[in-house]
C-alpha positions in Angstrom: 14.0 -11.0 16.2 10.2 -13.1 17.0 8.6 -10.0 17.0 8.8 -8.8 14.0 8.6 -12.2 12.3 4.9 -12.6 14.0 4.4 -9.1 13.2 4.7 -9.7 9.4 3.2 -12.9 9.5 0.1 -11.7 10.8 0.1 -8.4 8.8 0.7 -10.7 5.7 -2.2 -13.1 6.5 -4.3 -9.5 7.0 -2.9 -8.0 4.1 -3.2 -11.0 1.7 -6.8 -11.7 2.8 -7.7 -8.1 2.1 -6.5 -8.2 -1.2 -8.8 -11.7 -2.0 -12.0 -9.9 -0.8 -11.2 -6.8 -3.3 -10.3 -9.4 -5.9 -13.7 -10.9 -5.5 -15.4 -8.3 -5.6 -13.9 -7.1 -8.9 -14.3 -10.6 -10.8 -17.0 -9.1 -13.2 -15.1 -6.8 -14.7 -12.9 -8.1 -18.2 -10.3 -5.0 -16.7 -8.0 -5.6 -13.7 -9.1 -3.3 -11.3 -9.2 -5.4 -8.1 -4.9 -5.0 -9.0 -5.0 -1.6 -9.8 -7.0 -0.6 -6.0 -4.5 -2.7 -4.2 -1.8 -1.5 -5.8 -2.0 2.1 -5.3 -4.1 1.9 -1.8 -1.2 0.4 -0.7 1.1 2.8 -2.1 -0.5 5.6 -0.2 -0.8 3.1 3.1 2.5 2.9 2.9 3.1 6.2 2.1 1.9 7.6 4.7 3.7 5.2 7.5 6.8 6.0 5.8 6.0 9.7 6.8 4.4 8.4 9.7 7.6 7.0 11.0 10.1 8.9 9.4 9.3 11.6 13.0 7.1 9.0 15.1 9.5 6.5 16.8 8.1 2.9 16.7 9.1 -0.6 17.5 10.5 -2.6 14.9 7.7 -4.9 15.3 4.5 -2.0 14.7 7.1 -1.0 11.2 7.3 -4.5 9.7 4.0 -6.3 10.1 3.0 -2.5 9.0 4.8 -2.1 6.2 6.0 -5.5 5.0 3.8 -7.8 6.3 0.5 -5.8 5.7 1.2 -4.0 2.9 3.4 -6.1 1.3 0.7 -8.5 1.2 -1.7 -6.5 0.5 -0.7 -5.0 -2.4 1.5 -7.5 -6.1 3.5 -6.7 -8.1 3.4 -10.7 -9.7 -0.2 -10.8 -10.3 0.5 -6.4 -12.1 2.6 -8.6 -14.5 0.7 -11.1 -15.0 -1.8 -9.1 -15.5 0.2 -7.5 -18.2 0.8 -10.0 -19.7 -2.7 -11.7 -20.2 -4.1 -8.5 -21.3 -1.5 -8.3 -23.8 -2.9 -11.0 -25.3 -6.8 -10.7 -24.8 -6.8 -6.7 -25.2 -6.9 -3.6 -26.8 -2.5 -2.9 -26.5 -4.3 0.6 -25.7 -5.9 -0.4 -22.5 -2.9 -2.0 -21.3 -0.9 0.6 -22.4 -3.5 2.5 -20.0 -3.2 0.0 -17.2 0.6 -0.2 -16.9 0.9 3.8 -16.9 -2.1 3.9 -14.6 -0.4 1.1 -11.8 3.1 2.9 -12.7 2.1 6.5 -11.9 -0.5 5.9 -9.3 1.7 4.3 -7.2 3.7 6.6 -6.9 2.3 9.2 -6.6 -0.3 7.8 -4.4 3.0 7.0 -2.6 4.4 10.4 -2.2 1.3 11.9 -1.1 1.1 9.5 1.3 4.1 10.4 2.4 3.4 14.1 2.5 0.2 13.3 4.6 2.3 10.6 6.9 4.5 13.8 7.7 2.0 16.5 8.4 -0.4 14.4 10.4 3.4 13.3 12.8 3.9 17.1 12.6 0.9 17.4 13.7 1.6 15.1 16.4 4.1 16.1 17.7 2.8 19.9 18.2 -0.1 18.7 19.7 1.5 17.3 22.2 4.9 20.0 22.9 1.7 21.6 23.9 0.6 20.0 25.8 3.7 19.4 28.1 3.6 23.4 28.0 0.5 24.1 30.1 
C-alpha cells in the first residue's frame, strides 16, 4: 500500500510540473491551448497505459504511479471547467463551443487511439518474447 501511495505522490508531482510548464508556455494565447493539449495528450497516454496493462503484468504501484499519479496530475478537468466559464463570459459562444467539443471529442478519440496503440505494443512485445523462447 505504501508503494502505491508513494508512486502516486511522485507521479502526481511530475504530472503537475509538466502541466504547469505547458501552461506557462501557452500563456500568450487567448485560447486555452495548454489545457486542451494537456487533456488530449493525457487521455492518449492513459489510453496507451490502459492498453498496455491489459496484456503486460506490472506491479500495482507502477500502474497507480503512472495512471492515477502522472496522468491524473497532468490532466485537468477543473481547469477545463474554469476555462469554459471564463470563455463563456469573455469570448464568442462559437469559440467556447469549439473548445468544449474539441476537449471532449478529442479526449475520447485520443484515449481510444491510445488504448489500441498500447494493446498493439503489448501484443508485439509478447510475440517477440515468445519468439525468443522458441529459439
